[in-house]
Steps between C-alpha positions, in 0.01 A plus 500: 500500500621852414569720801289813507671817594330811646636846493392757753296791373711812443333840483553697177778747550586701194827687445448858631430779242774758558505879452791457249260290277241768447622600167529152352204312669143534384224470759207282362148544639136457404162371614311826499301677217713653231439868592642443854789294377601766251503783760678288761763430235540876472540538888777236496679652208474841642654373816810363307396145438461287186150364486287287265149388517443129427248431203139437588456139615359252245356159483827359410648656817216321704614163347865569559431597862318171553787313330793641695347567842272305738166416365310603812573867455211740419470630152644851569816318626504280182455807276760707667770219542437384133513863378851560676631153378402549136652845508832375640491197254475742208768725632733188573466400125603858406782576735561183703388379851819636664433855368135491601600437863739795483264746315160447666352471842136439569284704752160388599266501806526243771326452829337245740132439587216263456579405139781370273633861471733414789667219291543703185892499556499108488316495168735754355804317629378155369426667155854652481656176604304292245595758239869483570513858624568439872749798502230734382423765779145556606385716794158492659400811679275433794214746509550559867884543500667720225846503672648180378866606420632216703364250242497716190817708546537864441426499120136605540449778759128540564543838657234749562520688157460144312213405726320828458548466124349157496205615713425794282537268189230278646275796570504658160479179303205377706322822421584494126391138480174583678424777252599286209252225594211766546555655157592220270151324496344824384750635246358602167823435303627143583867508614494868602522420873790250461690750297453778765600258779821405328603861436401590866709203649800593289459860618482389854810274439691817400358694811629237742832452308559876537388513874746720700771322702475591863600382844272278709306756708506766244373247247212418731410872547526544126266212415244618750488862389614521138245556226739298262281190473181692517596702198602170324153362559335821393678461164365138485154644573537735197590196278190311612295802417564433131308177519130509380271273685128384488404418856131453411573130424397305814774259614526304825781598742712206610719538816823277486606362829701193601861384553748772455688376188185383314307813556799726410664341194357530150548203271495120496542446879138619552366407156533862402184566696510876499479525120282193465235668717529819284462305189195340651352856553585580849674785674767376722579632845871385558658419821750771617841406639476812728186357672694172579775703658246702696380162627846405606520824699175428665608133581811627682308758699252224628776366710515842682125484541524165660775607743355841595493518877729188524831598331663825581487745217240303301249784493755754395619268225143449379435863487823557309411220268156632439661845415727327242199312346296834471816654336519211267142532393535875476792461256301267268201745517733795411619310183136386425392878498768566220306254290166691568395254775417249218665199636307307780545621850695282721277300748559548863660204669297539827181497294614188309572330829169603653318355203682176505494455883182278505649254243882511537721578799736785443792324668500225239760655271592252232482645163279812509316369804161656571555764240365276218169468679502867599566618145218279358253654747638855456452472125156342523346711776663825372376435143859504377469188282228268357718187554799375696763279323739338748810336351648215710794261429401142501465370859625831656410475862456873576271536201312178582422669840377808322273304259370315803420809681335650197242214525374676816496834318293367208259343758431849634528682168380256231490776236879546514657359185819312598712310266790313685738362232755249600789560263709188404674664198365246251129486555408822330185375331354372831577818705393746229181311432408512867579870510286554178196360659514744788596785268191438292285573807712812562436623145130460556512691822704790339254516210188485726654772738565711198142468358352557844704818546370639166138410601539654845644832365250505211776558254514314181841376395503718185460816716775400737729427207419832337578687829834324527594571142415865558741513788844393356660474838272209582624298209860525621669226702588755774129595573428374845157330519360558860454180682181538688494181703140444365612295191818313414570519127670779315227552246232515763694751708551703192114508443452625852759767444320626185172481687631717782632748254165524338317518836329173467 
């Protein structure tokens, strides 16, 4: 009989990325929507780094991820590991494996918690080993600890100016994406919105690339007070003003929620759900990264809530944290005003927690925790959307908990249209057909709401359209349709706007 040998597990310890390598080593990253990735690239380049965004993950990347890493991983891990491996394979063919390990490092998110996210490093390590790239350097940044020089080396210094640049990059691209999805379904000239968004993102890339270099504290003061980014977004607003729209076409609004990667990325990993919904006649309400970061702030402050009166200084820390969170929301609101207050307002975290409390405990913090339930109720009760589409990786425990809690929500609010889609990466027809069934009902509701609004105001559609055509500002993408809270759809709210102007 052959003697079996066992080797003890050794944690992945990459060779450090040093300051002297900055001019020759390119930082690879990805996993967000393309607007955020492009501006984050500018932040890194402005700070003296070479940066490159990985291509959007494809079905081939999914299959590669399953091939080279463990089969039990969730589809976001399969997509991201396969995406990295395929890129490195192509580069190895071009310049050789040894050069790849010298010229590139990979930076991505890492953490721990109630899901496989905490084991990402093992999947990446296994994939690199099975590809023959054991020497390739990969660094996982924990979302609760940015100071990791002991592991990473001094090559990447996530100082205050870099961190602030990344924050502002997320803020502005969230707002541009939100506005984009509000405009494109109603554009008169197909492709006009995409063209403006591409121009706007490239302009913002230049803005971030030319961001003044300052010291840590002067950089903080400058970011908090400077009109630099506000002026850039005002220019974006002027670009959007060139788009002609017809908002008298009733469309259901679909709020996207779910696991962070699947709700954020646009492409094969989530069956290109954003553009599929638009093609099917919906207006998409995308998930903002800034809302997720606001949730992380709230999650951290809950500890001080629990320890108030027990731990010395807990109340003071809670008050300071609440001030920081209010400042955070104020910064986003300031940038939102530069876009004419057109992007959706950020929901308040305490309101989301209150809404979710009967169904999901706020201290269960895997994934997005109670926020998924809170966002669904906030959108439904506040008439923000006709339908909720929650995207979950196959057998993802945090999202399974959310879907289970939503059963109780649906029991109390049976009219809430909720489409939980379990994303496997290769079951597109099944997921989209399930979504389409619920979307069909959402379309009927949007049309019925529009017809009832016309009837209630006593306005025929031709009269409403004639009024809008007689006021050119109302046919521009930058016209802000008042949201009354009485109806949900954009078309129905526009009818109410015209009725109010006519005194009906």
